[in-house]
C-alpha positions as CSV (number, residue, x, y, z in Angstrom):
1,M,19.0,31.0,5.6
2,Y,20.3,28.8,2.7
3,S,22.2,31.4,0.7
4,P,25.7,30.2,-0.3
5,R,27.3,33.5,0.6
6,V,25.4,35.1,3.4
7,G,23.0,32.4,4.6
8,T,22.7,31.6,8.3
9,I,23.9,28.0,7.9
10,N,27.1,28.9,5.9
11,V,28.0,31.8,8.1
12,L,27.6,29.5,11.2
13,L,29.8,26.9,9.5
14,R,32.5,29.4,8.7
15,K,32.5,30.7,12.3
16,L,32.9,27.2,13.6
17,G,35.8,26.6,11.3
18,L,33.8,24.2,9.1
19,G,33.8,26.5,6.0
20,F,34.7,23.6,3.8
21,L,31.2,22.2,4.4
22,K,29.5,25.3,2.9
23,S,27.1,24.5,0.1
24,G,24.5,25.9,-2.2
25,W,21.9,24.3,-0.1
26,I,19.0,24.8,-2.4
27,T,20.9,24.4,-5.7
28,D,22.1,20.9,-4.8
29,P,19.4,18.4,-5.9
30,S,20.6,15.7,-3.5
31,I,20.0,17.8,-0.4
32,V,17.2,20.3,-1.3
33,M,14.4,18.1,0.1
34,Y,16.2,17.9,3.4
35,C,16.5,21.7,3.5
36,I,12.8,22.1,2.8
37,I,12.0,19.6,5.6
38,I,14.3,21.4,8.1
39,A,12.8,24.8,7.1
40,L,9.3,23.6,7.6
41,I,10.1,21.9,11.0
42,W,11.7,25.2,12.1
43,Q,8.7,27.1,10.9
44,F,6.3,25.1,13.1
45,V,8.5,24.7,16.3
46,G,6.5,27.3,18.1
47,Y,3.2,25.5,17.3
48,S,4.6,22.2,18.6
49,G,5.8,24.0,21.7
50,I,2.3,25.2,22.5
51,I,1.0,21.6,22.0
52,F,3.7,20.3,24.5
53,L,2.9,23.1,26.9
54,A,-0.8,22.3,26.9
55,G,0.0,18.6,27.3
56,I,2.4,19.1,30.2
57,R,0.0,21.6,32.0
58,S,-2.7,19.0,31.8
59,I,-0.7,16.6,34.1
60,P,-2.3,16.8,37.6
61,E,-0.1,18.6,40.2
62,S,-1.2,15.9,42.7
63,Q,0.8,13.2,40.8
64,I,3.9,15.3,40.9
65,A,3.4,16.2,44.6
66,A,2.8,12.5,45.4
67,A,6.1,11.6,43.6
68,K,7.9,14.3,45.6
69,V,6.5,12.9,48.9
70,D,7.7,9.4,47.8
71,G,11.2,10.9,47.5
72,A,11.5,11.2,43.7
73,G,14.0,13.7,42.3
74,T,13.4,16.0,39.4
75,W,14.8,13.6,36.8
76,T,12.8,10.7,38.2
77,I,9.6,12.8,38.1
78,Y,10.3,13.7,34.5
79,R,11.2,10.2,33.4
80,R,8.5,8.3,35.3
81,I,5.5,10.8,35.3
82,I,5.8,13.6,32.8
83,L,7.4,11.8,29.9
84,P,4.9,8.8,29.9
85,L,2.0,11.2,30.2
86,S,3.3,13.3,27.3
87,V,3.0,10.6,24.7
88,I,-0.2,12.1,23.3
89,P,1.3,15.6,22.8
90,F,4.3,14.0,21.1
91,V,2.1,12.0,18.7
92,V,-0.2,15.0,18.0
93,A,2.8,17.3,17.3
94,A,4.4,14.6,15.1
95,L,1.2,14.0,13.2
96,L,0.7,17.7,12.5
97,Q,4.4,18.2,11.5
98,V,4.3,15.2,9.1
99,T,0.9,16.2,7.6
100,I,1.9,19.9,7.2
101,I,5.3,19.0,5.6
102,W,3.8,16.3,3.4
103,N,1.0,18.6,2.1
104,D,3.1,21.7,1.7
105,F,3.1,23.1,-1.8
106,I,4.6,26.6,-1.8
107,W,8.0,25.7,-0.2
108,G,8.5,22.8,-2.7
109,L,7.5,24.9,-5.6
110,V,9.7,27.9,-4.7
111,L,12.8,26.1,-3.5
112,T,13.1,23.2,-5.9
113,T,14.2,23.9,-9.5
114,G,13.7,21.5,-12.3
115,K,12.2,18.1,-12.2
116,V,14.6,16.4,-9.7
117,N,13.4,15.8,-6.1
118,L,10.0,17.5,-6.4
119,P,7.7,17.3,-3.3
120,V,4.7,15.1,-3.9
121,T,2.3,18.0,-4.0
122,V,4.2,19.7,-6.8
123,A,4.5,16.5,-8.7
124,M,0.8,16.0,-8.2
125,A,0.1,19.5,-9.6
126,N,2.2,18.6,-12.6
127,L,-0.1,15.7,-13.5
128,K,-2.7,18.2,-14.5
129,G,-2.7,18.6,-18.2
130,S,-2.7,22.0,-20.0
131,F,-5.7,21.2,-22.3
132,V,-6.9,17.7,-21.5
133,A,-7.3,16.3,-18.0
134,K,-6.4,12.6,-17.6
135,W,-8.7,12.0,-14.6
136,N,-7.5,8.4,-14.1
137,L,-3.9,9.5,-13.7
138,Q,-4.9,12.3,-11.4
139,M,-7.0,10.1,-9.2
140,A,-4.3,7.4,-9.0
141,G,-1.8,10.2,-8.1
142,A,-4.2,11.5,-5.4
143,L,-4.5,8.0,-3.9
144,W,-0.7,7.7,-3.7
145,V,-0.4,11.2,-2.2
146,T,-2.9,10.5,0.5
147,L,-1.9,6.9,1.3
148,P,1.1,7.7,3.6
149,T,-0.8,10.2,5.6
150,L,-3.7,7.8,5.9
151,I,-1.4,5.0,7.1
152,I,0.2,7.2,9.7
153,F,-3.3,8.2,11.0
154,I,-4.5,4.6,11.2
155,F,-1.4,3.5,13.2
156,S,-1.6,6.4,15.6
157,G,-5.4,6.3,16.0
158,K,-5.3,4.8,19.5
159,Y,-3.2,7.8,20.7
160,I,-5.7,10.2,19.0
161,I,-8.6,8.5,20.7
162,R,-6.8,8.6,24.0
163,G,-6.2,12.3,23.6
164,Y,-9.9,13.0,22.8
165,S,-11.1,10.9,25.7
166,G,-8.6,12.4,28.2
167,M,-7.0,9.2,29.2
């Protein structure tokens, strides 16, 4: 996907006449993290699609039928009924994506080279000493690694509770 010569992105750029934008996507330290994020999002698109499908199927047909009786068109039904009732699947899919990407270790270890732009999980693994464990440093690192995920879950808690209660 990211190969400079035969990768999907560079081939697509050449076919669109944008060959001057081709890059060694993984070898450039300034964009490698964005490449990892895009690859991970692409990896879990199907999973998010299943979440959205389940969320949209849970919308009662009676609400859509009532909107049609009231004279609402397709876009009005989507904008006024389906989209507001799909907030919980959006939040759940976003939470899962962020948590999975944040905690991913293998992609960051394989695709990043050197010490520049390491994902937080790889940097956390590097805190472990070879012979002596500095537990205070590891625990402080673990706190900083989990803090963003914890903050995201705290602020999206009301949507999670609404999803559990079926509201």
